[in-house]
C-alpha positions as CSV (number, residue, x, y, z in Angstrom):
1,M,81.1,-0.2,0.5
2,N,78.9,0.7,3.5
3,T,81.4,1.2,6.3
4,Q,78.8,0.1,8.9
5,T,77.5,-3.0,7.3
6,G,80.2,-4.0,4.8
7,K,77.6,-4.3,2.1
8,P,78.7,-3.2,-1.4
9,D,76.9,0.0,-2.3
10,H,78.8,1.6,-5.2
11,I,80.1,0.5,-8.7
12,E,83.6,1.1,-7.3
13,D,83.1,-2.0,-5.1
14,Y,82.5,-4.0,-8.3
15,L,85.3,-2.4,-10.2
16,V,88.0,-3.1,-7.6
17,Q,87.3,-6.8,-7.7
18,L,87.6,-7.1,-11.5
19,H,91.4,-6.6,-11.7
20,T,94.3,-5.9,-9.4
21,G,96.2,-2.7,-9.2
22,Q,95.2,0.9,-10.0
23,W,93.6,0.1,-13.4
24,F,90.8,2.6,-13.2
25,G,90.1,6.1,-11.7
26,W,87.7,8.9,-11.9
27,S,87.9,12.1,-13.9
28,N,86.2,13.8,-11.0
29,S,87.0,12.0,-7.7
30,K,84.2,14.0,-5.9
31,N,81.6,12.6,-8.4
32,K,82.3,8.9,-8.8
33,V,79.7,8.1,-11.4
34,Y,80.0,5.9,-14.5
35,A,80.3,8.9,-16.8
36,N,83.5,9.9,-14.9
37,L,85.1,6.4,-15.0
38,I,88.5,6.4,-16.7
39,I,90.8,3.4,-17.4
40,H,94.5,3.9,-16.6
41,D,95.6,0.4,-17.9
42,D,95.4,0.0,-21.6
43,S,95.4,-3.8,-21.2
44,K,92.0,-3.5,-19.5
45,T,88.7,-2.8,-21.2
46,K,86.1,-0.5,-19.7
47,P,83.1,-2.4,-18.5
48,T,79.8,-1.2,-19.7
49,E,77.6,0.8,-17.3
50,Q,75.1,-2.1,-17.3
51,E,77.9,-4.6,-16.4
52,C,78.8,-2.3,-13.4
53,I,75.1,-2.1,-12.4
54,D,74.6,-5.9,-12.7
55,G,77.9,-6.7,-11.1
56,L,77.1,-4.5,-8.1
57,A,73.6,-6.0,-7.9
58,T,75.1,-9.5,-7.8
59,M,77.5,-8.5,-5.1
60,Q,74.7,-7.1,-3.0
61,S,72.5,-10.2,-3.5
62,N,75.4,-12.4,-2.5
63,F,76.0,-10.3,0.6
64,D,72.4,-10.5,1.6
65,T,72.3,-14.3,1.0
66,A,75.4,-14.8,3.1
67,K,74.0,-12.7,5.9
68,T,70.7,-14.6,5.8
69,N,72.4,-18.0,5.7
70,A,74.5,-17.0,8.8
71,I,71.4,-15.9,10.7
72,N,69.6,-19.1,9.8
73,K,72.6,-21.2,10.7
74,K,72.9,-19.5,14.1
75,A,69.1,-19.9,14.7
76,S,69.3,-23.6,13.8
77,A,72.2,-24.2,16.1
78,E,70.5,-22.4,19.0
79,A,67.3,-24.5,18.4
80,W,69.4,-27.7,18.3
81,I,71.0,-26.7,21.6
82,L,67.6,-26.0,23.3
83,I,66.1,-29.3,22.0
84,N,69.1,-31.3,23.3
85,L,69.2,-29.6,26.6
86,K,65.7,-30.7,27.3
87,T,66.5,-34.4,26.8
């Protein structure tokens, strides 16, 4: 996750929301790519690389939509205030 914006930016952001606990890890913690993804919990299945890519893309889209909605809501409220102050 981007520490400045809070926007998901890595497949790890997708993975942590799939299940609770330490169900996955990395064979190389300095190179967190799909090829190094390992599953610690035998009751969980390893998502495909495409599922991780698509899941992250959905999270990013949802983040962008929420941010846009918040900006639009604020602008709408400000416009309403200005209109009503004139009357």
